[in-house]
PDB file of N, CA, C and O in Angstrom:
ATOM      1  N   MET A   1       9.861 -12.688 -13.243  1.00  0.00           N
ATOM      2  CA  MET A   1      10.156 -11.342 -13.696  1.00  0.00           C
ATOM      3  C   MET A   1       9.715 -10.339 -12.634  1.00  0.00           C
ATOM      4  O   MET A   1       8.678 -10.516 -11.994  1.00  0.00           O
ATOM      5  N   PHE A   2      10.489  -9.314 -12.456  1.00  0.00           N
ATOM      6  CA  PHE A   2      10.156  -8.288 -11.479  1.00  0.00           C
ATOM      7  C   PHE A   2       9.774  -6.995 -12.193  1.00  0.00           C
ATOM      8  O   PHE A   2      10.346  -6.646 -13.225  1.00  0.00           O
ATOM      9  N   ARG A   3       8.800  -6.293 -11.626  1.00  0.00           N
ATOM     10  CA  ARG A   3       8.437  -4.958 -12.077  1.00  0.00           C
ATOM     11  C   ARG A   3       8.698  -4.031 -10.900  1.00  0.00           C
ATOM     12  O   ARG A   3       8.312  -4.335  -9.771  1.00  0.00           O
ATOM     13  N   THR A   4       9.345  -2.912 -11.154  1.00  0.00           N
ATOM     14  CA  THR A   4       9.683  -1.963 -10.100  1.00  0.00           C
ATOM     15  C   THR A   4       8.694  -0.814 -10.135  1.00  0.00           C
ATOM     16  O   THR A   4       8.473  -0.203 -11.181  1.00  0.00           O
ATOM     17  N   VAL A   5       8.098  -0.523  -8.981  1.00  0.00           N
ATOM     18  CA  VAL A   5       7.121   0.558  -8.870  1.00  0.00           C
ATOM     19  C   VAL A   5       7.436   1.419  -7.663  1.00  0.00           C
ATOM     20  O   VAL A   5       8.076   0.976  -6.709  1.00  0.00           O
ATOM     21  N   GLN A   6       6.971   2.662  -7.724  1.00  0.00           N
ATOM     22  CA  GLN A   6       7.120   3.594  -6.600  1.00  0.00           C
ATOM     23  C   GLN A   6       5.745   4.098  -6.211  1.00  0.00           C
ATOM     24  O   GLN A   6       4.970   4.523  -7.069  1.00  0.00           O
ATOM     25  N   ILE A   7       5.437   4.056  -4.931  1.00  0.00           N
ATOM     26  CA  ILE A   7       4.144   4.538  -4.443  1.00  0.00           C
ATOM     27  C   ILE A   7       4.115   6.056  -4.518  1.00  0.00           C
ATOM     28  O   ILE A   7       5.020   6.722  -4.015  1.00  0.00           O
ATOM     29  N   THR A   8       3.073   6.611  -5.148  1.00  0.00           N
ATOM     30  CA  THR A   8       2.920   8.058  -5.253  1.00  0.00           C
ATOM     31  C   THR A   8       1.824   8.588  -4.331  1.00  0.00           C
ATOM     32  O   THR A   8       1.836   9.764  -3.966  1.00  0.00           O
ATOM     33  N   ASN A   9       0.881   7.733  -3.956  1.00  0.00           N
ATOM     34  CA  ASN A   9      -0.184   8.116  -3.035  1.00  0.00           C
ATOM     35  C   ASN A   9      -0.792   6.838  -2.471  1.00  0.00           C
ATOM     36  O   ASN A   9      -0.854   5.815  -3.154  1.00  0.00           O
ATOM     37  N   ILE A  10      -1.236   6.904  -1.231  1.00  0.00           N
ATOM     38  CA  ILE A  10      -1.825   5.717  -0.610  1.00  0.00           C
ATOM     39  C   ILE A  10      -2.825   6.152   0.450  1.00  0.00           C
ATOM     40  O   ILE A  10      -2.621   7.142   1.152  1.00  0.00           O
ATOM     41  N   ASP A  11      -3.909   5.394   0.554  1.00  0.00           N
ATOM     42  CA  ASP A  11      -4.939   5.643   1.559  1.00  0.00           C
ATOM     43  C   ASP A  11      -5.212   4.323   2.268  1.00  0.00           C
ATOM     44  O   ASP A  11      -5.680   3.365   1.653  1.00  0.00           O
ATOM     45  N   PHE A  12      -4.922   4.278   3.551  1.00  0.00           N
ATOM     46  CA  PHE A  12      -5.095   3.063   4.338  1.00  0.00           C
ATOM     47  C   PHE A  12      -6.508   2.974   4.886  1.00  0.00           C
ATOM     48  O   PHE A  12      -7.140   3.994   5.160  1.00  0.00           O
ATOM     49  N   ASP A  13      -7.003   1.754   5.045  1.00  0.00           N
ATOM     50  CA  ASP A  13      -8.301   1.493   5.660  1.00  0.00           C
ATOM     51  C   ASP A  13      -8.054   1.330   7.156  1.00  0.00           C
ATOM     52  O   ASP A  13      -7.567   0.293   7.606  1.00  0.00           O
ATOM     53  N   LEU A  14      -8.391   2.357   7.913  1.00  0.00           N
ATOM     54  CA  LEU A  14      -8.130   2.345   9.349  1.00  0.00           C
ATOM     55  C   LEU A  14      -9.355   1.971  10.171  1.00  0.00           C
ATOM     56  O   LEU A  14      -9.383   2.190  11.382  1.00  0.00           O
ATOM     57  N   THR A  15     -10.368   1.407   9.518  1.00  0.00           N
ATOM     58  CA  THR A  15     -11.537   0.972  10.272  1.00  0.00           C
ATOM     59  C   THR A  15     -11.179  -0.286  11.052  1.00  0.00           C
ATOM     60  O   THR A  15     -10.349  -1.086  10.621  1.00  0.00           O
ATOM     61  N   LEU A  16     -11.810  -0.444  12.187  1.00  0.00           N
ATOM     62  CA  LEU A  16     -11.554  -1.583  13.062  1.00  0.00           C
ATOM     63  C   LEU A  16     -12.808  -2.443  13.135  1.00  0.00           C
ATOM     64  O   LEU A  16     -13.924  -1.933  13.033  1.00  0.00           O
ATOM     65  N   ASP A  17     -12.625  -3.738  13.309  1.00  0.00           N
ATOM     66  CA  ASP A  17     -13.753  -4.642  13.504  1.00  0.00           C
ATOM     67  C   ASP A  17     -14.436  -4.322  14.826  1.00  0.00           C
ATOM     68  O   ASP A  17     -13.807  -3.808  15.750  1.00  0.00           O
ATOM     69  N   ASP A  18     -15.729  -4.630  14.909  1.00  0.00           N
ATOM     70  CA  ASP A  18     -16.494  -4.384  16.140  1.00  0.00           C
ATOM     71  C   ASP A  18     -15.903  -5.095  17.349  1.00  0.00           C
ATOM     72  O   ASP A  18     -16.021  -4.609  18.474  1.00  0.00           O
ATOM     73  N   GLU A  19     -15.275  -6.229  17.127  1.00  0.00           N
ATOM     74  CA  GLU A  19     -14.758  -6.998  18.250  1.00  0.00           C
ATOM     75  C   GLU A  19     -13.378  -6.548  18.707  1.00  0.00           C
ATOM     76  O   GLU A  19     -12.839  -7.084  19.675  1.00  0.00           O
ATOM     77  N   ASP A  20     -12.805  -5.571  18.021  1.00  0.00           N
ATOM     78  CA  ASP A  20     -11.509  -5.061  18.470  1.00  0.00           C
ATOM     79  C   ASP A  20     -11.671  -4.382  19.828  1.00  0.00           C
ATOM     80  O   ASP A  20     -12.606  -3.610  20.040  1.00  0.00           O
ATOM     81  N   ALA A  21     -10.767  -4.673  20.725  1.00  0.00           N
ATOM     82  CA  ALA A  21     -10.879  -4.171  22.091  1.00  0.00           C
ATOM     83  C   ALA A  21     -10.264  -2.783  22.245  1.00  0.00           C
ATOM     84  O   ALA A  21     -10.306  -2.221  23.339  1.00  0.00           O
ATOM     85  N   TRP A  22      -9.707  -2.228  21.210  1.00  0.00           N
ATOM     86  CA  TRP A  22      -9.071  -0.924  21.317  1.00  0.00           C
ATOM     87  C   TRP A  22      -9.588  -0.016  20.222  1.00  0.00           C
ATOM     88  O   TRP A  22     -10.179  -0.473  19.243  1.00  0.00           O
ATOM     89  N   GLU A  23      -9.364   1.253  20.395  1.00  0.00           N
ATOM     90  CA  GLU A  23      -9.778   2.248  19.416  1.00  0.00           C
ATOM     91  C   GLU A  23      -8.573   3.092  19.037  1.00  0.00           C
ATOM     92  O   GLU A  23      -7.626   3.237  19.809  1.00  0.00           O
ATOM     93  N   LEU A  24      -8.628   3.641  17.841  1.00  0.00           N
ATOM     94  CA  LEU A  24      -7.565   4.549  17.415  1.00  0.00           C
ATOM     95  C   LEU A  24      -7.731   5.879  18.116  1.00  0.00           C
ATOM     96  O   LEU A  24      -8.822   6.448  18.126  1.00  0.00           O
ATOM     97  N   ASP A  25      -6.657   6.378  18.703  1.00  0.00           N
ATOM     98  CA  ASP A  25      -6.710   7.675  19.365  1.00  0.00           C
ATOM     99  C   ASP A  25      -6.868   8.803  18.350  1.00  0.00           C
ATOM    100  O   ASP A  25      -7.687   9.702  18.536  1.00  0.00           O
ATOM    101  N   ASP A  26      -6.094   8.753  17.293  1.00  0.00           N
ATOM    102  CA  ASP A  26      -6.103   9.820  16.297  1.00  0.00           C
ATOM    103  C   ASP A  26      -5.914   9.214  14.904  1.00  0.00           C
ATOM    104  O   ASP A  26      -4.789   9.134  14.413  1.00  0.00           O
ATOM    105  N   PRO A  27      -7.011   8.786  14.266  1.00  0.00           N
ATOM    106  CA  PRO A  27      -6.871   8.121  12.970  1.00  0.00           C
ATOM    107  C   PRO A  27      -6.252   9.005  11.896  1.00  0.00           C
ATOM    108  O   PRO A  27      -5.555   8.502  11.014  1.00  0.00           O
ATOM    109  N   GLU A  28      -6.492  10.311  11.953  1.00  0.00           N
ATOM    110  CA  GLU A  28      -5.902  11.208  10.958  1.00  0.00           C
ATOM    111  C   GLU A  28      -4.382  11.249  11.082  1.00  0.00           C
ATOM    112  O   GLU A  28      -3.671  11.260  10.078  1.00  0.00           O
ATOM    113  N   MET A  29      -3.888  11.272  12.320  1.00  0.00           N
ATOM    114  CA  MET A  29      -2.442  11.295  12.529  1.00  0.00           C
ATOM    115  C   MET A  29      -1.831   9.965  12.071  1.00  0.00           C
ATOM    116  O   MET A  29      -0.772   9.955  11.444  1.00  0.00           O
ATOM    117  N   LEU A  30      -2.489   8.851  12.380  1.00  0.00           N
ATOM    118  CA  LEU A  30      -1.988   7.546  11.959  1.00  0.00           C
ATOM    119  C   LEU A  30      -1.977   7.450  10.435  1.00  0.00           C
ATOM    120  O   LEU A  30      -1.018   6.943   9.854  1.00  0.00           O
ATOM    121  N   GLN A  31      -3.040   7.934   9.784  1.00  0.00           N
ATOM    122  CA  GLN A  31      -3.086   7.925   8.321  1.00  0.00           C
ATOM    123  C   GLN A  31      -1.900   8.692   7.746  1.00  0.00           C
ATOM    124  O   GLN A  31      -1.247   8.229   6.810  1.00  0.00           O
ATOM    125  N   LYS A  32      -1.625   9.868   8.312  1.00  0.00           N
ATOM    126  CA  LYS A  32      -0.506  10.685   7.826  1.00  0.00           C
ATOM    127  C   LYS A  32       0.828   9.988   8.073  1.00  0.00           C
ATOM    128  O   LYS A  32       1.698   9.994   7.202  1.00  0.00           O
ATOM    129  N   GLN A  33       0.997   9.393   9.240  1.00  0.00           N
ATOM    130  CA  GLN A  33       2.246   8.691   9.541  1.00  0.00           C
ATOM    131  C   GLN A  33       2.471   7.525   8.580  1.00  0.00           C
ATOM    132  O   GLN A  33       3.581   7.316   8.092  1.00  0.00           O
ATOM    133  N   LEU A  34       1.414   6.777   8.319  1.00  0.00           N
ATOM    134  CA  LEU A  34       1.536   5.662   7.386  1.00  0.00           C
ATOM    135  C   LEU A  34       1.837   6.155   5.974  1.00  0.00           C
ATOM    136  O   LEU A  34       2.689   5.596   5.284  1.00  0.00           O
ATOM    137  N   GLN A  35       1.138   7.202   5.550  1.00  0.00           N
ATOM    138  CA  GLN A  35       1.391   7.761   4.225  1.00  0.00           C
ATOM    139  C   GLN A  35       2.830   8.252   4.117  1.00  0.00           C
ATOM    140  O   GLN A  35       3.511   7.984   3.128  1.00  0.00           O
ATOM    141  N   ASP A  36       3.285   8.966   5.130  1.00  0.00           N
ATOM    142  CA  ASP A  36       4.669   9.465   5.126  1.00  0.00           C
ATOM    143  C   ASP A  36       5.672   8.315   5.047  1.00  0.00           C
ATOM    144  O   ASP A  36       6.739   8.453   4.448  1.00  0.00           O
ATOM    145  N   GLY A  37       5.326   7.198   5.646  1.00  0.00           N
ATOM    146  CA  GLY A  37       6.224   6.055   5.651  1.00  0.00           C
ATOM    147  C   GLY A  37       6.254   5.280   4.338  1.00  0.00           C
ATOM    148  O   GLY A  37       7.242   4.609   4.039  1.00  0.00           O
ATOM    149  N   TYR A  38       5.179   5.365   3.549  1.00  0.00           N
ATOM    150  CA  TYR A  38       5.102   4.545   2.344  1.00  0.00           C
ATOM    151  C   TYR A  38       5.169   5.319   1.033  1.00  0.00           C
ATOM    152  O   TYR A  38       5.661   4.789   0.037  1.00  0.00           O
ATOM    153  N   VAL A  39       4.682   6.566   1.008  1.00  0.00           N
ATOM    154  CA  VAL A  39       4.758   7.340  -0.238  1.00  0.00           C
ATOM    155  C   VAL A  39       6.231   7.564  -0.569  1.00  0.00           C
ATOM    156  O   VAL A  39       7.006   8.022   0.270  1.00  0.00           O
ATOM    157  N   GLY A  40       6.598   7.237  -1.789  1.00  0.00           N
ATOM    158  CA  GLY A  40       7.975   7.362  -2.231  1.00  0.00           C
ATOM    159  C   GLY A  40       8.743   6.056  -2.180  1.00  0.00           C
ATOM    160  O   GLY A  40       9.788   5.927  -2.817  1.00  0.00           O
ATOM    161  N   GLN A  41       8.239   5.085  -1.429  1.00  0.00           N
ATOM    162  CA  GLN A  41       8.942   3.797  -1.341  1.00  0.00           C
ATOM    163  C   GLN A  41       8.880   3.063  -2.679  1.00  0.00           C
ATOM    164  O   GLN A  41       7.900   3.160  -3.418  1.00  0.00           O
ATOM    165  N   ILE A  42       9.933   2.340  -2.962  1.00  0.00           N
ATOM    166  CA  ILE A  42      10.033   1.570  -4.200  1.00  0.00           C
ATOM    167  C   ILE A  42       9.927   0.085  -3.853  1.00  0.00           C
ATOM    168  O   ILE A  42      10.554  -0.400  -2.911  1.00  0.00           O
ATOM    169  N   PHE A  43       9.117  -0.619  -4.640  1.00  0.00           N
ATOM    170  CA  PHE A  43       8.923  -2.050  -4.452  1.00  0.00           C
ATOM    171  C   PHE A  43       9.235  -2.782  -5.748  1.00  0.00           C
ATOM    172  O   PHE A  43       8.920  -2.308  -6.839  1.00  0.00           O
ATOM    173  N   GLU A  44       9.857  -3.941  -5.609  1.00  0.00           N
ATOM    174  CA  GLU A  44      10.040  -4.839  -6.746  1.00  0.00           C
ATOM    175  C   GLU A  44       9.025  -5.962  -6.584  1.00  0.00           C
ATOM    176  O   GLU A  44       9.079  -6.744  -5.635  1.00  0.00           O
ATOM    177  N   LEU A  45       8.103  -6.020  -7.529  1.00  0.00           N
ATOM    178  CA  LEU A  45       7.016  -6.987  -7.461  1.00  0.00           C
ATOM    179  C   LEU A  45       7.270  -8.124  -8.434  1.00  0.00           C
ATOM    180  O   LEU A  45       7.678  -7.900  -9.574  1.00  0.00           O
ATOM    181  N   GLU A  46       7.030  -9.325  -7.986  1.00  0.00           N
ATOM    182  CA  GLU A  46       7.210 -10.486  -8.844  1.00  0.00           C
ATOM    183  C   GLU A  46       5.918 -10.724  -9.623  1.00  0.00           C
ATOM    184  O   GLU A  46       5.031 -11.451  -9.175  1.00  0.00           O
ATOM    185  N   VAL A  47       5.830 -10.103 -10.788  1.00  0.00           N
ATOM    186  CA  VAL A  47       4.688 -10.253 -11.695  1.00  0.00           C
ATOM    187  C   VAL A  47       5.235 -10.450 -13.103  1.00  0.00           C
ATOM    188  O   VAL A  47       6.398 -10.151 -13.375  1.00  0.00           O
ATOM    189  N   THR A  48       4.404 -10.946 -13.976  1.00  0.00           N
ATOM    190  CA  THR A  48       4.848 -11.150 -15.348  1.00  0.00           C
ATOM    191  C   THR A  48       5.053  -9.809 -16.035  1.00  0.00           C
ATOM    192  O   THR A  48       4.457  -8.807 -15.640  1.00  0.00           O
ATOM    193  N   GLN A  49       5.877  -9.791 -17.040  1.00  0.00           N
ATOM    194  CA  GLN A  49       6.168  -8.555 -17.774  1.00  0.00           C
ATOM    195  C   GLN A  49       4.920  -7.974 -18.420  1.00  0.00           C
ATOM    196  O   GLN A  49       4.815  -6.758 -18.583  1.00  0.00           O
ATOM    197  N   ASP A  50       3.972  -8.830 -18.790  1.00  0.00           N
ATOM    198  CA  ASP A  50       2.755  -8.343 -19.433  1.00  0.00           C
ATOM    199  C   ASP A  50       1.597  -8.140 -18.446  1.00  0.00           C
ATOM    200  O   ASP A  50       0.447  -7.997 -18.861  1.00  0.00           O
ATOM    201  N   ALA A  51       1.898  -8.125 -17.149  1.00  0.00           N
ATOM    202  CA  ALA A  51       0.861  -7.881 -16.138  1.00  0.00           C
ATOM    203  C   ALA A  51       0.273  -6.489 -16.331  1.00  0.00           C
ATOM    204  O   ALA A  51       0.997  -5.525 -16.580  1.00  0.00           O
ATOM    205  N   ASP A  52      -1.052  -6.395 -16.213  1.00  0.00           N
ATOM    206  CA  ASP A  52      -1.692  -5.088 -16.358  1.00  0.00           C
ATOM    207  C   ASP A  52      -1.640  -4.320 -15.034  1.00  0.00           C
ATOM    208  O   ASP A  52      -1.219  -4.853 -14.008  1.00  0.00           O
ATOM    209  N   ASP A  53      -2.074  -3.059 -15.080  1.00  0.00           N
ATOM    210  CA  ASP A  53      -2.011  -2.198 -13.893  1.00  0.00           C
ATOM    211  C   ASP A  53      -2.804  -2.768 -12.722  1.00  0.00           C
ATOM    212  O   ASP A  53      -2.395  -2.619 -11.571  1.00  0.00           O
ATOM    213  N   ALA A  54      -3.931  -3.418 -13.000  1.00  0.00           N
ATOM    214  CA  ALA A  54      -4.758  -3.978 -11.928  1.00  0.00           C
ATOM    215  C   ALA A  54      -4.006  -5.087 -11.181  1.00  0.00           C
ATOM    216  O   ALA A  54      -4.060  -5.161  -9.953  1.00  0.00           O
ATOM    217  N   GLU A  55      -3.311  -5.939 -11.925  1.00  0.00           N
ATOM    218  CA  GLU A  55      -2.546  -7.011 -11.289  1.00  0.00           C
ATOM    219  C   GLU A  55      -1.374  -6.456 -10.488  1.00  0.00           C
ATOM    220  O   GLU A  55      -1.088  -6.928  -9.387  1.00  0.00           O
ATOM    221  N   VAL A  56      -0.704  -5.462 -11.037  1.00  0.00           N
ATOM    222  CA  VAL A  56       0.411  -4.829 -10.338  1.00  0.00           C
ATOM    223  C   VAL A  56      -0.107  -4.142  -9.065  1.00  0.00           C
ATOM    224  O   VAL A  56       0.507  -4.257  -8.004  1.00  0.00           O
ATOM    225  N   SER A  57      -1.222  -3.436  -9.173  1.00  0.00           N
ATOM    226  CA  SER A  57      -1.819  -2.763  -8.023  1.00  0.00           C
ATOM    227  C   SER A  57      -2.186  -3.769  -6.932  1.00  0.00           C
ATOM    228  O   SER A  57      -1.943  -3.522  -5.750  1.00  0.00           O
ATOM    229  N   TYR A  58      -2.764  -4.887  -7.322  1.00  0.00           N
ATOM    230  CA  TYR A  58      -3.133  -5.935  -6.369  1.00  0.00           C
ATOM    231  C   TYR A  58      -1.899  -6.441  -5.621  1.00  0.00           C
ATOM    232  O   TYR A  58      -1.908  -6.540  -4.394  1.00  0.00           O
ATOM    233  N   GLU A  59      -0.851  -6.758  -6.356  1.00  0.00           N
ATOM    234  CA  GLU A  59       0.372  -7.266  -5.736  1.00  0.00           C
ATOM    235  C   GLU A  59       1.007  -6.225  -4.816  1.00  0.00           C
ATOM    236  O   GLU A  59       1.514  -6.562  -3.746  1.00  0.00           O
ATOM    237  N   LEU A  60       0.976  -4.956  -5.237  1.00  0.00           N
ATOM    238  CA  LEU A  60       1.526  -3.889  -4.403  1.00  0.00           C
ATOM    239  C   LEU A  60       0.724  -3.745  -3.115  1.00  0.00           C
ATOM    240  O   LEU A  60       1.303  -3.585  -2.041  1.00  0.00           O
ATOM    241  N   CYS A  61      -0.601  -3.801  -3.211  1.00  0.00           N
ATOM    242  CA  CYS A  61      -1.450  -3.730  -2.010  1.00  0.00           C
ATOM    243  C   CYS A  61      -1.153  -4.890  -1.066  1.00  0.00           C
ATOM    244  O   CYS A  61      -1.110  -4.707   0.150  1.00  0.00           O
ATOM    245  N   GLU A  62      -0.950  -6.074  -1.619  1.00  0.00           N
ATOM    246  CA  GLU A  62      -0.621  -7.234  -0.793  1.00  0.00           C
ATOM    247  C   GLU A  62       0.693  -7.022  -0.043  1.00  0.00           C
ATOM    248  O   GLU A  62       0.793  -7.324   1.146  1.00  0.00           O
ATOM    249  N   GLU A  63       1.690  -6.505  -0.740  1.00  0.00           N
ATOM    250  CA  GLU A  63       2.999  -6.252  -0.120  1.00  0.00           C
ATOM    251  C   GLU A  63       2.889  -5.218   1.001  1.00  0.00           C
ATOM    252  O   GLU A  63       3.408  -5.429   2.097  1.00  0.00           O
ATOM    253  N   VAL A  64       2.218  -4.111   0.727  1.00  0.00           N
ATOM    254  CA  VAL A  64       2.109  -3.028   1.710  1.00  0.00           C
ATOM    255  C   VAL A  64       1.235  -3.461   2.882  1.00  0.00           C
ATOM    256  O   VAL A  64       1.550  -3.142   4.029  1.00  0.00           O
ATOM    257  N   SER A  65       0.159  -4.172   2.624  1.00  0.00           N
ATOM    258  CA  SER A  65      -0.703  -4.663   3.706  1.00  0.00           C
ATOM    259  C   SER A  65       0.057  -5.597   4.632  1.00  0.00           C
ATOM    260  O   SER A  65      -0.065  -5.511   5.854  1.00  0.00           O
ATOM    261  N   ALA A  66       0.840  -6.488   4.042  1.00  0.00           N
ATOM    262  CA  ALA A  66       1.622  -7.425   4.857  1.00  0.00           C
ATOM    263  C   ALA A  66       2.656  -6.682   5.699  1.00  0.00           C
ATOM    264  O   ALA A  66       2.887  -7.036   6.855  1.00  0.00           O
ATOM    265  N   ALA A  67       3.273  -5.664   5.129  1.00  0.00           N
ATOM    266  CA  ALA A  67       4.306  -4.915   5.848  1.00  0.00           C
ATOM    267  C   ALA A  67       3.724  -3.997   6.915  1.00  0.00           C
ATOM    268  O   ALA A  67       4.290  -3.869   8.001  1.00  0.00           O
ATOM    269  N   SER A  68       2.598  -3.359   6.614  1.00  0.00           N
ATOM    270  CA  SER A  68       2.041  -2.356   7.522  1.00  0.00           C
ATOM    271  C   SER A  68       1.040  -2.926   8.522  1.00  0.00           C
ATOM    272  O   SER A  68       0.857  -2.368   9.604  1.00  0.00           O
ATOM    273  N   GLY A  69       0.397  -4.026   8.169  1.00  0.00           N
ATOM    274  CA  GLY A  69      -0.647  -4.578   9.030  1.00  0.00           C
ATOM    275  C   GLY A  69      -2.005  -3.953   8.786  1.00  0.00           C
ATOM    276  O   GLY A  69      -2.954  -4.249   9.513  1.00  0.00           O
ATOM    277  N   TRP A  70      -2.126  -3.098   7.785  1.00  0.00           N
ATOM    278  CA  TRP A  70      -3.384  -2.424   7.466  1.00  0.00           C
ATOM    279  C   TRP A  70      -3.791  -2.721   6.027  1.00  0.00           C
ATOM    280  O   TRP A  70      -2.939  -2.896   5.155  1.00  0.00           O
ATOM    281  N   CYS A  71      -5.095  -2.778   5.788  1.00  0.00           N
ATOM    282  CA  CYS A  71      -5.598  -2.927   4.426  1.00  0.00           C
ATOM    283  C   CYS A  71      -5.483  -1.583   3.705  1.00  0.00           C
ATOM    284  O   CYS A  71      -5.291  -0.541   4.332  1.00  0.00           O
ATOM    285  N   ILE A  72      -5.603  -1.627   2.401  1.00  0.00           N
ATOM    286  CA  ILE A  72      -5.444  -0.433   1.572  1.00  0.00           C
ATOM    287  C   ILE A  72      -6.775  -0.098   0.919  1.00  0.00           C
ATOM    288  O   ILE A  72      -7.407  -0.970   0.323  1.00  0.00           O
ATOM    289  N   ASN A  73      -7.209   1.152   1.022  1.00  0.00           N
ATOM    290  CA  ASN A  73      -8.388   1.618   0.292  1.00  0.00           C
ATOM    291  C   ASN A  73      -8.038   1.983  -1.142  1.00  0.00           C
ATOM    292  O   ASN A  73      -8.763   1.638  -2.075  1.00  0.00           O
ATOM    293  N   ASN A  74      -6.929   2.678  -1.310  1.00  0.00           N
ATOM    294  CA  ASN A  74      -6.535   3.166  -2.626  1.00  0.00           C
ATOM    295  C   ASN A  74      -5.019   3.321  -2.651  1.00  0.00           C
ATOM    296  O   ASN A  74      -4.396   3.715  -1.666  1.00  0.00           O
ATOM    297  N   ILE A  75      -4.448   2.999  -3.809  1.00  0.00           N
ATOM    298  CA  ILE A  75      -3.003   3.154  -3.959  1.00  0.00           C
ATOM    299  C   ILE A  75      -2.698   3.617  -5.377  1.00  0.00           C
ATOM    300  O   ILE A  75      -3.257   3.099  -6.343  1.00  0.00           O
ATOM    301  N   ASP A  76      -1.819   4.582  -5.492  1.00  0.00           N
ATOM    302  CA  ASP A  76      -1.342   5.058  -6.790  1.00  0.00           C
ATOM    303  C   ASP A  76       0.154   4.801  -6.845  1.00  0.00           C
ATOM    304  O   ASP A  76       0.857   4.904  -5.839  1.00  0.00           O
ATOM    305  N   PHE A  77       0.625   4.466  -8.030  1.00  0.00           N
ATOM    306  CA  PHE A  77       2.034   4.164  -8.192  1.00  0.00           C
ATOM    307  C   PHE A  77       2.485   4.559  -9.591  1.00  0.00           C
ATOM    308  O   PHE A  77       1.682   4.836 -10.482  1.00  0.00           O
ATOM    309  N   ARG A  78       3.796   4.573  -9.743  1.00  0.00           N
ATOM    310  CA  ARG A  78       4.373   4.788 -11.070  1.00  0.00           C
ATOM    311  C   ARG A  78       5.417   3.706 -11.287  1.00  0.00           C
ATOM    312  O   ARG A  78       6.019   3.192 -10.344  1.00  0.00           O
ATOM    313  N   TYR A  79       5.610   3.380 -12.537  1.00  0.00           N
ATOM    314  CA  TYR A  79       6.629   2.389 -12.874  1.00  0.00           C
ATOM    315  C   TYR A  79       7.995   3.055 -12.864  1.00  0.00           C
ATOM    316  O   TYR A  79       8.142   4.184 -13.331  1.00  0.00           O
ATOM    317  N   VAL A  80       8.982   2.368 -12.339  1.00  0.00           N
ATOM    318  CA  VAL A  80      10.349   2.857 -12.317  1.00  0.00           C
ATOM    319  C   VAL A  80      11.100   2.102 -13.404  1.00  0.00           C
ATOM    320  O   VAL A  80      11.230   0.878 -13.359  1.00  0.00           O
ATOM    321  N   LEU A  81      11.584   2.847 -14.368  1.00  0.00           N
ATOM    322  CA  LEU A  81      12.328   2.245 -15.467  1.00  0.00           C
ATOM    323  C   LEU A  81      13.795   2.169 -15.102  1.00  0.00           C
ATOM    324  O   LEU A  81      14.336   3.081 -14.477  1.00  0.00           O
ATOM    325  N   LYS A  82      14.422   1.105 -15.484  1.00  0.00           N
ATOM    326  CA  LYS A  82      15.835   0.924 -15.152  1.00  0.00           C
ATOM    327  C   LYS A  82      16.694   1.414 -16.258  1.00  0.00           C
ATOM    328  O   LYS A  82      17.920   1.346 -16.164  1.00  0.00           O
TER     329      LYS A  82
END
């Protein structure tokens, strides 16, 4: 079963590990670019119909993290009804 959600707000974790050989030039600009790229996007998540918000949020974070390459600090979404 799929649940359709739309991202309404997102905050990426832009911290880097100590062993990373590079640094972010402008983390605020990167945060804004990532937010602009993901806020408003619609995702179809493969979760059960009775999945609670926490499970849906987890699956959405997994999808966005895999696509963006960044972990998520916080994500808000709304359900899209068909």
